[in-house]
N, C-alpha and C positions, 0 to 999 in steps of 0.2 A: 301448295298450300300447307299451312302449318296445322298440326294437330292441336286439339283443344288443350291437352295436358302440357304441351310445350309452350313455354313463354317466348314471345318474340324478343330477340336481342335488339337493343337500340343500335342504330347505325350512325356513322358520322362522328362528329367531334365530341359527342356526349357519351360515347361508349366507355365502359369501365377500363378497357385497355388503353384507350387514348388518354383518359384522365390520369391513369397511373404513369404513363410515359411522360406526360407533361409535368406531373408532380416531381418526378426524378430530375427533370430539366430545371425546374424552379430552384432546387437546391444548388445545382451547379451554377446557374445564373446568379444566384445570390452570392455565392462564393467569389465568382469572377467580378461581380459588381463591387463587393467589399474590397478586393485587392486593387481594382482600378481606382476606387475612391481613396484608398490609403496612399497609393502612389501619387495621385493628384495632389493630395494634401501635403505630401512630403516634397515632391519635385517642383510644383508650381512656385512656391516661395523661393526655392533655390534658383529658379530661372530668372528672377528679377535682379537687376543691378542698377545702382544709383549713380548718376552723374551730377556733381554739384554745379552751381551756376557759374563758377569761375573756371570751369574745366572744359576741355575739348578732348574727347577720348576716341581711341581706336579699339575695335572689338578683336579679342584674341581668343583662340581656341586653346583651352587648357591642355587637352590630351596631345595635341600636335605642336602647339606653340605658334601656329600660323596666325599672322596678323592681317586683318582686312584693312588695307590702306585706302580704299576707295570711298568710304563713308566716315565722316566725323560725327560722332554722337555728342549732342549737347544736353543741356539741363533736363533732368527728369528721371523718373523710374522707368526702366526699359526691360521688357521681357525678351531676353536674348538666349535663354536656355541655361541649363545647369552646367554645361561643358564650356561655357564662355565667360570671359571676364573682360574688364576694360583696362587699357593702359592709357593713363591720363596725362595731359599736358596742361599747365596753367595758361589760360588765354587772357587773364587779367594782366594789368601792367606789372612788370617785374623791375626791380631796382638793380642798378649796377653802381657800386661804390668801390673805388680803388684809389690808393695813393701810389703815385708812380713817379719815379725819378727819371728825367729825360735829359738828353744833351741838347743844348741850344747853341746856336752860332749866329751872331748878329751881322757879321760881315766876313769876307774872305780873309781879312788880315788878323782878326782876333782869334784867340785860342778857344773861345767859347766857355760855357759854364754849365753846371748841372742845376736843373730846376726841379723841384718837387711839386707835382701837380696833384690836386685833389680832383678826381674825375668822378662825376656822378651823372647818371641819366636813367631814364626809364624806357623800356621797350615792351612790346607786346607781340606775341606770336600770331601769325595769320592762320585762323582755323582752317581755311581752305587748303593750306599747304602743309598740314600736319603729317600727311602720309609721306610726302617728300622729305620732311625733316626726320621722320622716323627711319626712312631708308638711309639717311646720311649718318645719324648719330644715335639711333634708338631713343632712349629717354635722357641722355646726358647732353642736353643742348646748352647748359650753362657754360661748360668749358669751351665750346665752340664760339659762343658769343663773346666770352671773356678774351679768348685768344685773338679773335679777329679785331676786337676793339682796341686791345693793347697794341697790336701790330700797327693798326691805323694811326694811333696816337704817336707811337715811337717813330713812324715814318714821316709824319708831318711836323713833329715838334722841332726838328732842326731848321725848318724853314723860317722860323721866327726867332727874334732875339729876346733877351731878358727884358729889355725896355718895352718891347711890344706886348709881352705878357702882362706888364703892369699898366700900360696906357691904352692899349687897343684890345681889351679883353673881349668885347662883343664881336669884333671882327674875327678874332681867332676862334671863338666858339663856333 
């Protein structure tokens, strides 16, 4: 039993000691909360990257340079993190325009002649195969398409004579 002159100390969470301990924790929690909020305000906007409607993109880690070839990202704002960026390919129609001199031969007896062709066509990249294309040529796909197109034209041009280029254009195309 307590004596009359002594005052009973409160017990539990309302004691002076526990209140003082909690008060010191509040200051630390406020400091950590401020730091967390500041980091969120800075890092969250840095984590967003935009992909335009005419692009198909692969996610790349900035620090290591590793490219994720399994997923193609399409239109929109994406939260991918501050250490990532996009490597983008145009998936809209691309134009190919070339003027090309080719050798033609109309028969086995003539010497043939040189014909200048204006070649133009449009092509589009398949978004599902952008990872394979990146493995093949990274982002320099224009030179691959140009080289393959010119090779195909130069290989098939001698099969037709000059007269056929003038009279049977739709067949040759």
